[in-house]
C-alpha positions, 0 to 999 in steps of 0.5 A: 463538520458539515454532515455528508453521506455516502451510500453503498450497496452493502454487501455482495459476498462472493466466496470465489472473489476475483478481480471483476467481482470487485470492479462493480461493487456498488452495482451488485444485487445484494440478495446473491451473497452466500450464507455464513453460518459455519467456522469454515464458512467465515475462514473461507471468506477471509481467506478470499477477502485479503485486500489487494494491492490496489495502491500501487498506481500511486507510482505514477504520482511520484517523482520516480516517473515521467511521460514520454508521448511517442506516437506509434510507441504507445496504446493510446487507450492505456495512456489516456486512462493513466494521464488523469493519474500521472497529471494529478487530475484525480487530486483536483477533480472527482473522475469517472471509473469509465476515464480509467482502465476497466481492469484496475490500477486506479483510484476508483478500483481501490476505493471500491475494493478496500470498501468491499473487503471492509464490508465483508469482514464486518459481516464475518465479525457479526457471524463470529460473535453470533456463533455458538462455540461448542468447545475450547477449539471452537473459541480459539477458532472464533478469536482468530477469525475476529482478529484477522477480520478486524485487521482487514478492516483497520488495513482498508480504513488505513489505506482509504485515509491514506489515499483519500484524506489529508496526511495525519496532522495533529493540530488539524486531524480533529476536523480534517474530513476523512472518508465515509466510515462504516462502523458495523455491518447493515444488510439493506441494499442502500445504507447512507454512511457519514464520513468521519474525521482523520482523527476519528478514523485513526482512532478506529484503526488503532482500536482494531489493530490493537484488539486484533493483535490481542486476539491472534497473539493469545492464539499465537497465530503468525499467519502465512503471507497470505493472511493476517497474523501476528506479524502483519498486525505488529507491522501495520501498527508501526506504519500507522504510528509512524504516519501518526507521528507517535514515534514512541509507539512506532518504535515499540511496535517496530521492536516487537516486530523485529524481535520476532522477524528480524530478516530483511531481503537480500537484494544484492544477493539476489541480483548478484547471483541471478543474472536472468531477469526472470529467475531474478524477478521470481525470487524477489517476489517469492512469498517465501521470502522471510522478509514478506509478511503480508502479500497483496492478493492476485493484482493487476500491474500495469507498471509491468507493461511498457507501451503506456509511455510512462517510465522510471527514468528518475528512479533509474537515474537515481540509482546510477547516480548512487552506484546502486545499479553498478551492472546497469541492469535495474531496468529491461529495455523492451524495444530496440527503438526506444528505451522504454524501461521496465524494472527487472524486478517486473521482468517475469511478468511483463510478457504475461497477457494478464500480468498478474502477480503478488506484491509485498503489502508488509515487509520487515525492511519497511518496519526497519526503516519505520523505526529508523525514521521515528528514532531520528524524529524523536532524536532531531537527527541520527542515533545509534538505532537509526544508524544500526538499522540503515547500515543493515539495510545498505548492506543489503541493497545493490550499492557498490561495496565502496559506495555502501561503506561511504553512506554507512561512513556518512550516517553518524555526522547526520546529526540534524533532523533533515539530513538524516531524513533525507538519507533514510528516504534515499535508501528507502526509495532505492529499496522499494522503487516501483513498489507503491511505497514512495507516494506515502513518504511524499505525503508524510514529508510534503515533498513537491512533485512536478510531472510534465504531462501532455498539455503542461506542467503539473505540481503538487506541494501543499497538504491538500494537493496529495488528496485523491478525490472521491470517484464521481459515481459517489459524488453523483449519487451523493450530492453532499460529498461535494 
């Protein structure tokens, strides 16, 4: 592999981390970091270092959204900043951060914040390893700190390779170029980091997660929805092994998580009992939901804003065609002049000036889908485990009773791989509509997507098409990355 390098400002540690603190991560002065000496210092850093849900911009790249260029009904600056995502320009060329929204919701923000969180985690790992524990209580706290820091690094590396590299393919992963790899913390202002391969990065992710599980499980750390605990590590292992197509390990860690946390979100009950969209929205994203394993840190969610020209028409049509929107209220029509749609689940937030809220990063629902998919792939068709998992998920979605029963009755007859996978992806697409999940299923299954944009039709269909190019600033500073 040709040697390639990237340079980063090594660390800016601000204990009160906000969205704007990450936006210019590479330009921050290196010596304004806060000293980290005590265990509370390390714990405080990790509490402020939880990854954001910066992958959410990928929804605009999926088959769930269309573009409507209506004069007088869009904010041009927002539309112009989002078109490079919708038209897949970010997959064809290296784009500068100034072509996107400065507030976030773009690949550059995702790239920078994942590396920011990763470098902070590596610093905490260094400090925790060097900490002179005075007693058994200190030793236990150090283990938890190390476990959480390793889990954060694993999550960030996984999201980076899932956005900026090819989908894992066992036959090519050893040579497929991934992203710059940071092996350990370095306090120098400018550090060259070589890119690694997809296979190598997956090995690092797997090793970090298994170590994190061992450290956290030893101390029986369940974690709250805003920190990595055993459940979050198990859920992430389930996802990683699914994307690696290691069906046995995906099933193994899915089983371990489901044994600990069998609850899924009862969307049908929430929709039936809460007709006020703001109440429904608040309950849907309530961190107290047992199905929510890990919530993303406070996130700018432009998807809850309607004057940008991008609407989930295909998602709505899919739901209505499958009797999953029986009361015709999946969306909120925000204008009497045009059917501009906002998913009802975001209804609490679209009137907010900042549109900040927390999005689930890992859920029990996803793990059930992971186990069902791995079971189908291993069996080359539906089996009893997949039938049970999908039946449970169907029962908790918004299908009419008749349609839910109809779909469940079809499961046993899906004895070959493709129709079984198609059914699973349909149910999953409905469950996680507009929540940043669909793009990764599209990548994994090489599903072609075509978008009619402002100046033509743009399509992704080959493995390399799904790879987002690195930010232009990185290419400018490091010519070897071209």
